[in-house]
C-alpha angles and dihedrals in degrees: 000000000000130000127216109238128219086263090055091250125144128194109221120212112254092225091057092048092049092047089052091048093242122143140186109285096025115139110234135184120213114223125189112233098178141302108337093000128109129168127206112215120190112232103210097184122010093193091052091049095052102031111122095014092122101059131149091297089065100032116027117221113292092006094120091046089054090052091049091053088059091061116103 
């Protein structure tokens, strides 16, 4: 069993980390799965995860070019 500290830190059991395939230095994202439930998800490649997120729905065609023309 682990306890949440005053700094909101938790020490995870090594056996649980190994069983999940997580290692020191891994980037993880914390996802809420419901009341009292969190899930750690390893993020293997942040660029891969977010590549293409800002498509034409976010930036219309030529929008970024218009912004660049405003630069001095």
